[in-house]
Wavefront OBJ file of the C-alpha trace (Angstrom):
o trace
v 68.442 90.351 119.196
v 69.417 92.845 122.024
v 65.834 91.935 123.730
v 66.890 88.346 123.030
v 69.899 88.463 124.479
v 68.684 90.012 128.043
v 65.827 87.884 128.511
v 68.587 85.020 128.152
v 70.367 86.491 130.807
v 66.886 86.341 133.212
v 66.540 83.054 132.602
v 69.942 82.224 133.531
v 69.941 84.523 136.808
v 66.606 82.765 137.520
v 68.076 79.287 137.228
v 71.245 80.144 139.183
v 68.996 81.688 141.911
v 67.465 78.483 142.732
v 68.981 75.303 141.117
v 67.948 72.858 143.537
v 64.277 73.728 142.867
v 63.907 71.795 140.243
v 60.918 72.137 137.982
v 58.093 69.454 138.300
v 55.660 68.956 135.303
v 52.292 66.651 136.116
v 48.481 66.412 134.225
v 46.089 67.873 135.883
v 42.596 66.064 133.867
v 39.758 68.868 133.497
v 36.301 68.506 131.298
v 34.344 71.203 128.601
v 31.370 70.603 127.485
v 30.020 69.999 124.230
v 26.830 69.291 122.096
v 27.680 65.866 123.169
v 28.414 65.986 126.715
v 31.136 66.565 128.928
v 34.779 65.687 127.158
v 37.743 64.907 129.306
v 41.249 67.022 128.516
v 44.452 66.944 129.762
v 46.245 69.890 131.098
v 49.979 70.087 131.438
v 51.218 72.037 134.403
v 54.802 72.581 135.236
v 55.772 74.311 138.738
v 58.883 75.660 139.758
v 59.980 77.896 142.619
v 62.748 80.348 142.695
v 64.789 82.473 145.431
v 62.538 84.986 146.274
v 59.778 87.172 148.251
v 56.407 84.960 147.793
v 55.166 86.360 144.848
v 52.996 83.476 142.638
v 53.526 83.870 138.773
v 50.602 82.084 136.805
v 51.145 81.514 132.935
v 48.370 80.034 130.647
v 48.096 79.374 126.935
v 45.409 79.756 125.792
v 42.842 81.114 128.551
v 41.915 79.788 131.621
v 39.279 80.895 134.269
v 40.352 83.618 136.870
v 39.456 80.592 139.354
v 42.795 78.582 138.321
v 44.921 81.864 139.539
v 43.232 81.670 142.976
v 43.714 77.847 142.936
v 47.761 78.426 142.345
v 47.434 81.285 145.197
v 45.815 78.560 147.693
v 48.132 75.884 146.402
v 50.681 77.639 147.389
v 49.611 78.986 150.357
v 48.944 75.289 151.479
v 51.886 73.604 150.481
v 54.096 76.413 152.531
v 51.667 75.770 155.700
v 52.506 71.743 155.542
v 56.169 72.141 155.005
v 56.850 74.817 157.173
v 58.664 76.799 154.648
v 58.589 80.336 154.955
v 57.202 81.717 151.550
v 58.830 84.864 151.799
v 62.000 83.370 150.835
v 60.749 81.846 147.452
v 58.816 82.996 144.146
v 57.237 80.259 142.743
v 55.980 79.959 139.287
v 52.953 77.941 137.582
v 52.813 77.146 133.711
v 49.634 75.772 132.196
v 49.216 74.510 128.350
v 46.377 72.900 127.004
v 44.764 72.097 124.068
v 41.022 72.680 125.900
v 39.245 76.025 125.371
v 38.826 76.850 128.498
v 39.557 74.933 131.665
v 39.158 76.169 135.254
v 41.092 76.168 138.179
v 38.847 74.811 141.653
v 39.465 71.265 140.331
v 42.991 71.448 139.633
v 43.562 72.778 143.657
v 45.291 69.264 145.154
v 47.077 68.409 142.382
v 48.713 71.620 142.062
v 49.655 71.440 145.580
v 50.982 68.022 145.419
v 53.137 69.735 142.565
v 54.076 72.985 144.544
v 55.196 70.653 147.578
v 57.421 68.331 145.367
v 59.564 71.209 143.338
v 59.724 73.309 147.176
v 61.147 69.810 148.595
v 62.905 68.825 145.699
v 60.952 65.697 145.505
v 60.229 63.592 142.438
v 56.649 63.064 141.276
v 55.785 59.782 140.055
v 55.065 59.098 136.536
v 51.484 57.699 135.661
v 49.333 59.266 138.289
v 46.729 61.796 137.980
v 44.474 63.132 140.069
v 41.671 65.568 140.835
v 40.492 67.504 144.007
v 40.081 70.987 144.929
v 42.624 72.415 147.720
v 40.938 73.196 151.037
v 42.860 75.461 153.264
v 43.534 72.952 155.897
v 44.718 70.077 153.198
v 41.709 68.738 153.011
v 40.270 67.618 149.481
v 36.893 69.140 148.386
v 34.716 67.752 145.973
v 34.707 68.028 142.076
v 32.233 67.171 139.161
v 33.257 65.632 135.901
v 35.319 62.827 137.283
v 34.147 59.622 134.657
v 35.531 62.213 131.969
v 38.385 62.796 133.950
v 39.131 59.478 134.402
v 38.536 58.334 130.873
v 41.061 60.748 129.172
v 43.600 59.941 131.846
v 43.264 56.311 130.867
v 43.931 56.988 127.250
v 47.294 58.582 128.361
v 48.546 55.464 129.903
v 47.728 56.645 133.894
v 47.535 53.639 135.893
v 46.417 55.687 139.230
v 43.849 57.867 139.602
v 42.900 59.893 142.615
v 40.225 61.184 143.731
v 38.358 63.001 146.623
v 36.996 60.867 149.427
v 33.477 59.969 148.908
v 33.367 60.640 145.294
v 33.904 56.309 144.293
v 30.016 56.486 143.452
v 28.538 59.640 141.982
v 25.413 60.276 139.976
v 25.516 62.132 136.940
v 22.877 64.241 134.791
v 23.307 61.950 131.316
v 21.785 63.338 127.843
v 19.235 61.026 126.345
v 17.967 61.971 122.317
v 15.141 60.202 121.146
v 13.715 60.560 117.673
v 10.690 60.474 116.239
v 10.453 61.571 112.715
v 11.119 64.606 112.036
v 11.536 65.454 116.225
v 14.095 65.119 118.149
v 13.413 65.044 121.905
v 16.405 65.400 124.434
v 15.960 64.754 127.960
v 18.194 64.245 131.150
v 18.321 61.568 133.401
v 20.339 60.298 136.352
v 23.036 57.933 136.089
v 25.297 56.269 139.077
v 28.607 55.365 137.950
v 30.922 53.444 140.179
v 34.260 55.319 139.613
v 36.426 52.662 141.081
v 34.979 49.667 138.836
v 34.861 52.045 135.752
v 38.865 52.391 136.596
v 39.390 48.792 137.096
v 38.004 48.380 133.458
v 40.277 50.685 131.671
v 43.098 48.939 133.931
v 43.368 52.233 136.170
v 43.845 51.823 140.377
v 41.157 54.876 141.468
v 41.692 55.767 145.049
v 39.718 57.969 147.375
v 42.223 60.533 149.191
v 41.177 63.113 151.981
v 43.985 64.853 152.881
v 46.646 66.171 150.612
v 49.191 64.680 152.791
v 47.819 61.271 151.709
v 48.130 62.434 148.363
v 51.667 63.339 148.314
v 52.864 60.267 150.000
v 51.321 58.675 146.592
v 52.479 60.645 144.174
v 56.114 61.268 145.561
v 56.653 58.335 148.133
v 57.091 60.867 150.656
v 55.584 61.717 154.160
v 54.708 64.766 155.310
v 54.311 64.602 159.217
v 50.744 65.429 160.886
v 51.191 68.047 163.376
v 48.881 67.133 166.286
v 48.035 70.110 169.519
v 47.903 68.971 172.448
v 45.386 70.568 175.291
v 43.624 73.491 175.257
v 44.256 75.092 171.549
v 41.396 77.486 171.632
v 40.562 79.809 174.323
v 37.149 80.644 175.880
v 37.238 84.098 174.701
v 38.409 82.790 170.812
v 35.082 80.296 170.613
v 32.698 82.911 172.224
v 34.035 85.666 169.625
v 33.193 82.819 166.729
v 29.968 81.901 167.984
v 27.496 84.624 166.637
v 29.663 84.639 163.149
v 29.246 80.928 162.926
v 25.260 81.238 163.916
v 24.929 84.240 161.551
v 26.577 82.313 158.816
v 24.282 79.675 158.969
v 21.355 81.404 158.844
v 22.076 83.158 155.968
v 23.218 80.229 154.386
v 19.539 78.814 154.780
v 18.051 82.129 153.919
v 19.724 81.576 150.775
v 19.086 77.480 150.683
v 15.297 78.519 150.571
v 15.577 81.474 148.337
v 17.446 79.258 145.487
v 14.827 76.611 146.478
v 11.888 78.726 145.290
v 13.137 79.401 141.936
v 15.837 76.541 140.978
v 15.325 75.271 137.579
v 14.468 71.563 137.489
v 17.875 70.963 135.674
v 19.432 72.125 138.828
v 16.826 70.579 141.267
v 19.818 67.673 142.384
v 22.537 69.514 142.464
v 20.995 72.187 145.094
v 19.464 69.120 147.161
v 23.379 67.953 147.217
v 23.908 70.838 149.353
v 21.961 69.564 151.918
v 24.328 67.125 153.443
v 26.952 70.033 153.638
v 24.419 72.243 155.308
v 24.095 69.589 157.738
v 27.626 68.884 158.133
v 27.987 72.845 158.936
v 25.124 72.635 161.598
v 26.915 69.316 163.249
v 30.056 71.493 163.537
v 28.369 74.574 164.915
v 26.379 72.385 167.652
v 30.301 70.862 168.249
v 31.841 74.224 168.525
v 34.097 74.182 165.514
v 32.908 76.978 164.470
v 35.800 77.768 162.414
v 34.893 74.962 160.264
v 31.254 75.658 160.490
v 32.542 79.159 158.828
v 34.399 76.952 156.032
v 31.546 74.770 155.468
v 29.043 77.421 154.900
v 30.809 79.752 153.057
v 31.566 77.213 150.713
v 27.889 76.230 150.106
v 26.652 79.634 149.570
v 29.262 79.804 146.695
v 27.836 76.282 145.399
v 24.337 78.300 146.224
v 24.898 80.919 144.448
v 26.000 79.169 141.048
v 23.174 77.100 140.927
v 20.456 80.493 141.767
v 22.975 82.165 138.298
v 22.326 79.418 136.600
v 18.950 78.660 137.055
v 18.195 82.586 136.723
v 19.984 82.340 133.318
v 18.222 79.283 131.667
v 15.081 80.976 132.903
v 15.504 84.574 131.543
v 13.988 85.635 128.575
v 17.045 87.700 127.384
v 20.289 85.690 128.366
v 22.173 88.312 127.124
v 21.078 90.848 129.119
v 20.767 88.674 132.080
v 24.613 88.146 131.806
v 25.314 91.957 131.717
v 22.990 93.158 134.059
v 25.007 89.973 136.525
v 28.743 91.316 135.245
v 28.006 94.628 135.763
v 26.437 93.365 139.689
v 29.777 91.541 140.395
v 32.088 94.261 139.101
v 30.150 96.662 141.595
v 30.690 94.435 144.381
v 34.040 93.445 143.620
v 35.324 97.084 143.725
v 32.879 97.839 146.921
v 34.877 94.688 148.871
v 38.905 96.134 147.532
v 37.706 99.688 148.776
v 36.594 97.790 152.006
v 39.792 95.948 152.143
v 41.795 99.468 151.141
v 39.906 100.521 154.636
v 40.878 97.839 156.709
v 44.722 97.880 155.624
v 44.781 101.618 156.051
v 43.415 100.847 159.766
v 46.227 98.044 160.592
v 44.009 95.653 160.349
v 44.647 92.046 161.292
v 47.035 90.394 158.592
v 45.196 86.882 158.449
v 41.537 88.924 158.467
v 42.635 91.218 155.445
v 44.232 87.980 153.831
v 41.186 86.030 154.413
v 39.099 88.762 152.675
v 41.249 89.378 149.611
v 41.305 85.151 149.003
v 37.919 85.394 148.856
v 37.709 88.332 146.723
v 39.924 86.728 144.050
l 1 2 3 4 5 6 7 8 9 10 11 12 13 14 15 16 17 18 19 20 21 22 23 24 25 26 27 28 29 30 31 32 33 34 35 36 37 38 39 40 41 42 43 44 45 46 47 48 49 50 51 52 53 54 55 56 57 58 59 60 61 62 63 64 65 66 67 68 69 70 71 72 73 74 75 76 77 78 79 80 81 82 83 84 85 86 87 88 89 90 91 92 93 94 95 96 97 98 99 100 101 102 103 104 105 106 107 108 109 110 111 112 113 114 115 116 117 118 119 120 121 122 123 124 125 126 127 128 129 130 131 132 133 134 135 136 137 138 139 140 141 142 143 144 145 146 147 148 149 150 151 152 153 154 155 156 157 158 159 160 161 162 163 164 165 166 167 168 169 170 171 172 173 174 175 176 177 178 179 180 181 182 183 184 185 186 187 188 189 190 191 192 193 194 195 196 197 198 199 200 201 202 203 204 205 206 207 208 209 210 211 212 213 214 215 216 217 218 219 220 221 222 223 224 225 226 227 228 229 230 231 232 233 234 235 236 237 238 239 240 241 242 243 244 245 246 247 248 249 250 251 252 253 254 255 256 257 258 259 260 261 262 263 264 265 266 267 268 269 270 271 272 273 274 275 276 277 278 279 280 281 282 283 284 285 286 287 288 289 290 291 292 293 294 295 296 297 298 299 300 301 302 303 304 305 306 307 308 309 310 311 312 313 314 315 316 317 318 319 320 321 322 323 324 325 326 327 328 329 330 331 332 333 334 335 336 337 338 339 340 341 342 343 344 345 346 347 348 349 350 351 352 353 354 355 356 357 358 359 360 361 362 363 364
């Protein structure tokens, strides 16, 4: 009884400390794999803010992938950045509830950012709007998978508007085909192109392609967040000269990793690897235009995708899959420990805050 009373008092104090920041609840579409293919599921997310010191808390039930925590952190950083609110004045709470066994985080990033901005600004999110897409630090919305399944489950639950990343109005999926011949069953996969916009129309849902988080916020809340345009020379020549070799080295590493993965990729993942070529070309174009930071960001994200494809290919081709996973987990844990040690050394030497923050975000 005493414990319950203490919890109640704490909740009352929290609500009193930031009464103006009303909780915001939205639906997050996700997918999980079954023997029949991908199945859509809607997750409930509630976000609220209190007066605080910049902490981000994530409460999930049941289990969610670790990258959900990273998405919450990145969503909060982006929300603070575009609203101009000092992150050290608030604590943010993300509560996720779902009936799905496992929910990943990256594809929920954009929607989480919309909800975060809404609670910080005390805005209301319009009902019936569902969104999928990754959030990038610059506010752009990144591509995701499983869009048809996410659209279908959203339509079944009454959504009238479905927001997707720009360029994903038409997508190609690998569809499982099962053929029976007497006692034998043959399972193959074939590419199928889906017009997501038309699929939405068939279900009474307007599908909109959104490229920037500010546009998504306007659709969801009716409020506009002005863009900040800088004039004059933003980057000094010294900065450009310092970034150039880093961007070049990352492009070289990206090319090397692509070629290494191309040599061993499992046939089932060949198309997924080929899809990375466009982003590699975009990174090269940014480099040629001396947009070195943008080039490095694209290269880094693409290397993550290629690494996942490589790991999955190696897993599919391994003779002992349990042993492969065990070795992979051990290797990743060692890498994380080494990186944490490097970050601690950088902090002890009064490293640049932004650089340490970037390292920590990539670690998580």
